[in-house]
C-alpha positions in Angstrom: 0.0 0.1 0.1 1.3 3.5 -0.7 1.1 6.5 1.5 -2.4 8.2 0.6 -2.4 11.2 3.1 0.5 12.1 5.1 0.4 14.5 8.0 3.8 16.0 9.3 5.0 18.0 12.0 1.9 19.9 12.2 1.1 22.6 14.6 -2.0 24.7 14.9 -2.5 27.7 17.6 -5.6 29.8 18.0 -5.6 33.1 19.4 -7.7 33.4 22.7 -8.6 36.4 24.7 -8.8 39.9 23.6 -10.7 43.3 24.5 -10.6 43.1 28.6 -7.4 41.0 28.7 -4.3 40.2 26.9 -4.8 37.7 24.3 -2.6 34.5 24.4 -2.0 31.8 22.0 -3.6 28.3 22.7 -1.3 25.4 21.0 -3.8 22.7 20.1 -1.7 20.6 17.9 2.1 20.3 18.7 3.9 18.4 15.8 1.4 15.6 14.7 2.9 13.0 12.2 0.5 10.4 10.9 0.2 8.5 7.7 -2.9 7.0 6.1 -2.2 4.3 3.3 -4.5 3.4 0.3 -7.4 1.1 1.8 -6.2 1.4 5.4 -8.4 2.3 8.1 -6.8 4.4 10.9 -8.4 5.3 14.4 -7.9 8.6 16.3 -8.8 8.5 19.9 -8.3 10.6 22.5 -10.4 12.7 25.0 -12.6 15.6 24.3 -10.3 18.6 23.5 -7.0 16.7 23.1 -7.1 18.3 19.4 -8.1 15.1 17.3 -11.1 17.2 15.4 -8.8 20.2 14.9 -6.5 17.5 13.0 -9.4 16.0 11.1 -10.3 19.7 9.9 -6.6 20.1 8.5 -6.3 16.8 7.2 -9.8 17.7 5.1 -8.3 21.1 4.1 -10.8 23.1 6.1 -8.0 24.6 8.3 -4.1 25.4 7.5 -1.6 24.3 9.7 0.5 26.8 11.5 3.5 24.9 10.7 4.1 21.4 8.8 2.4 20.0 5.7 -0.6 17.8 4.7 0.5 15.7 1.9 -2.2 14.2 -0.4 -0.8 11.4 -3.1 2.7 13.2 -2.4 1.6 16.6 -3.1 1.0 19.4 -0.2 -2.7 20.1 -0.3 -2.3 24.1 0.3 0.7 24.8 -2.2 -1.0 23.4 -5.4 -3.2 25.0 -8.1 -6.8 25.3 -7.5 -7.6 22.4 -9.7 -5.6 20.3 -7.8 -6.9 21.0 -4.5 -10.4 20.7 -6.0 -9.3 16.9 -6.9 -8.4 16.3 -3.6 -11.5 17.6 -2.2 -13.5 15.3 -4.2 -11.1 12.3 -3.3 -11.3 12.9 0.7 -14.7 13.3 1.7 -16.1 13.6 5.3 -19.1 12.6 7.5 -19.4 14.7 10.7 -21.2 13.9 14.0 -24.0 16.4 13.7 -26.3 14.9 11.0 -28.9 17.7 11.4 -26.4 20.1 11.0 -24.5 18.6 8.2 -27.6 18.9 5.9 -30.0 21.5 4.4 -33.3 20.9 6.1 -35.2 22.2 3.2 -33.6 19.7 0.7 -34.7 16.3 -0.2 -32.1 13.2 0.5 -31.8 12.9 -3.0 -30.9 16.4 -3.7 -28.4 16.1 -0.5 -26.7 13.3 -2.1 -26.8 14.8 -5.3 -24.6 17.8 -4.6 -21.1 16.4 -4.7 -22.3 15.2 -8.1 -23.2 18.4 -9.0 -20.3 20.4 -7.6 -17.5 18.1 -8.7 -19.0 16.1 -12.0 -21.3 19.4 -13.3 -24.2 17.3 -13.5 -27.7 18.9 -13.9 -29.7 18.5 -10.6 -32.3 16.2 -12.4 -29.5 13.8 -13.5 -27.6 14.0 -10.3 -30.8 13.4 -8.1 -31.3 10.3 -10.4 -27.8 8.8 -9.8 -28.3 9.7 -5.9 -31.1 7.1 -5.8 -28.9 3.7 -6.1 -26.4 5.6 -3.7 -29.3 5.6 -1.0 -30.1 1.8 -1.9 -26.3 0.8 -1.0 -26.5 2.4 2.1 -29.6 0.4 3.4 -32.6 3.0 2.3 -35.1 2.9 -0.2 -35.0 4.4 -3.5 -38.1 6.6 -2.7 -36.5 7.9 0.1 -34.7 10.3 -2.2 -38.2 12.4 -2.1 -38.0 12.8 1.7 -36.9 15.6 3.5 -34.4 15.3 6.6 -37.2 15.6 9.3 -38.8 12.3 7.9 -35.8 10.4 8.7 -34.4 9.1 12.1 -31.0 9.8 13.2 -29.5 6.9 12.0 -31.3 7.0 8.5 -29.9 10.5 8.0 -26.5 9.3 8.8 -27.0 6.7 6.1 -28.0 10.0 3.6 -24.6 11.5 4.9 -22.7 8.5 4.1 -24.4 8.2 0.6 -23.2 11.8 0.1 -19.7 11.1 0.9 -19.5 8.0 -1.4 -21.2 10.0 -4.3 -17.9 11.4 -5.8 -16.3 8.1 -5.7 -13.4 9.3 -3.0 -10.6 7.5 -2.1 -11.0 8.2 1.6 -13.4 9.1 3.8 -12.8 11.1 7.5 -15.4 10.1 10.0 -15.4 12.7 12.7 -17.5 11.3 15.9 -19.8 10.0 13.4 -21.8 7.7 15.4 -21.6 9.4 19.0 -25.0 10.8 18.7 -26.8 7.8 17.9 -27.8 5.2 20.5 -25.6 1.8 20.9 -28.0 -0.4 18.5 -28.0 2.2 15.6 -24.4 2.7 16.2 -23.7 -0.9 15.5 -25.9 -1.1 12.3 -23.8 2.1 11.0 -20.5 0.7 11.8 -21.3 -2.5 10.1 -22.4 -0.5 7.1 -19.2 1.5 7.0 -17.3 -1.6 7.3 -19.0 -3.2 4.4 -18.6 -0.2 2.3 -14.9 0.1 3.3 -14.3 -3.5 2.3 -16.4 -3.3 -0.9 -14.7 0.1 -2.2 -11.2 -0.4 -0.8 -11.6 3.1 0.9 -8.9 4.8 3.3 -10.6 6.2 6.4 -9.8 8.1 9.4 -12.1 7.1 12.2 -11.9 10.1 15.0 -13.6 9.1 18.3 -13.4 9.5 22.2 -15.1 5.8 22.3 -12.7 2.9 22.0 -15.8 0.8 20.9 -15.8 2.5 17.8 -12.7 1.7 16.2 -12.2 -1.7 18.0 -12.1 -4.5 15.4 -12.5 -2.0 12.7 -9.1 -0.1 12.1 -5.9 -1.5 11.0 -4.0 1.2 13.2 -5.4 3.2 16.3 -3.3 6.3 17.3 -3.9 7.9 20.9 -3.7 11.6 21.1 -3.1 13.5 24.2 -2.9 17.3 24.3 -2.2 17.9 21.0 0.5 15.0 20.0 0.4 11.4 19.1 1.4 9.6 22.4 1.3 6.2 21.0 0.0 4.0 18.1 -0.6 0.3 18.0 -2.3 -2.2 15.4 -5.3 -2.5 17.7 -7.3 -1.2 20.5 -6.2 -4.3 22.5 -2.4 -3.4 22.0 -2.8 0.2 23.0 -4.7 -1.0 26.1 -2.0 -3.4 26.9 0.7 -0.4 26.5 -0.6 1.0 30.0 -0.4 4.7 29.0 -2.3 6.7 31.5 -4.8 8.2 28.9 -5.9 5.1 27.8 -6.5 3.9 31.2 -8.9 7.0 31.2 -10.5 6.5 28.1 -11.3 2.7 29.2 -12.7 4.0 32.6 -15.2 6.2 30.5 -16.9 3.1 28.7 -20.4 2.5 30.3 -20.6 -0.7 32.1 -22.4 -3.7 30.1 -25.0 -3.7 33.1 -26.3 -1.0 34.7 -25.9 -2.0 37.9 -22.0 -2.5 37.6 -20.2 0.4 39.1 -17.1 2.0 38.3 -15.3 0.2 41.3 -16.6 -3.3 40.3 -15.2 -2.7 36.7 -11.9 -1.6 38.2 -11.4 -4.4 40.3 -12.3 -6.8 37.6 -9.9 -5.0 35.0 -7.2 -5.5 38.0 -7.9 -9.0 38.0 -7.9 -9.7 34.3 -5.8 -6.9 32.6 -5.1 -6.7 29.9 -8.0 -8.9 28.8 -10.6 -6.5 30.1 -9.9 -4.4 27.0 -12.5 -6.7 25.4 -15.4 -4.6 27.2 -14.5 -2.3 24.1 -15.8 -4.9 21.8 -19.2 -4.9 23.5 
């Protein structure tokens, strides 16, 4: 497999404060290196605020790094011509966490999925919507769902619409930024099964950004742990990452709800002390 997306020495700072106090700089990313190969799924895990979504936006070209480079197929995505950046945007799509905020409530599902077909392929609205119908079927919806507006879908169904939209321009990679965190556990499992199936069928490269280890367990070829803006550890699986003993991964394990509501955090901690590192199997529940 060849390197498709490479992040090298990326730093990102934000200006904080102003008006009534001296502004300071918030250093969110601190020299991040990451590589996603063709057909490879990489999980990026970490607690809220660690910088993982900021890295996702930079990988997508939505923000520029203050230092470092992002390469797509060997070319810096921020230093090329408009034509090459447009081709990059077509080949690297995204599915966001907030499904309601990711779509226009006045557009039908067919029109939503048709957007990238019109933007990147120059198709007419009618032709693009007709090509959107089989894409909706590929993600487990009906052909006739193309005529419904977002308010007529459940959260899981609407996330499938967003996945169909990401697939429409036939990308080489998709970034899933907390894409299932707003769904209940049963719907999460169904959507993850769908993502796994599509990835295998299309050979897509994927970046899964999540604070929930269960989302990436068994789904990714590599798992990276982000702590305070740096990649603190990288392993081939969640189990291997848990076995590393890094304090941050232990905190993530503690944040996983128990399989049974009556099981307390203390019970889980005692059980892990007895079974470590096998207790990471909880992540696969």
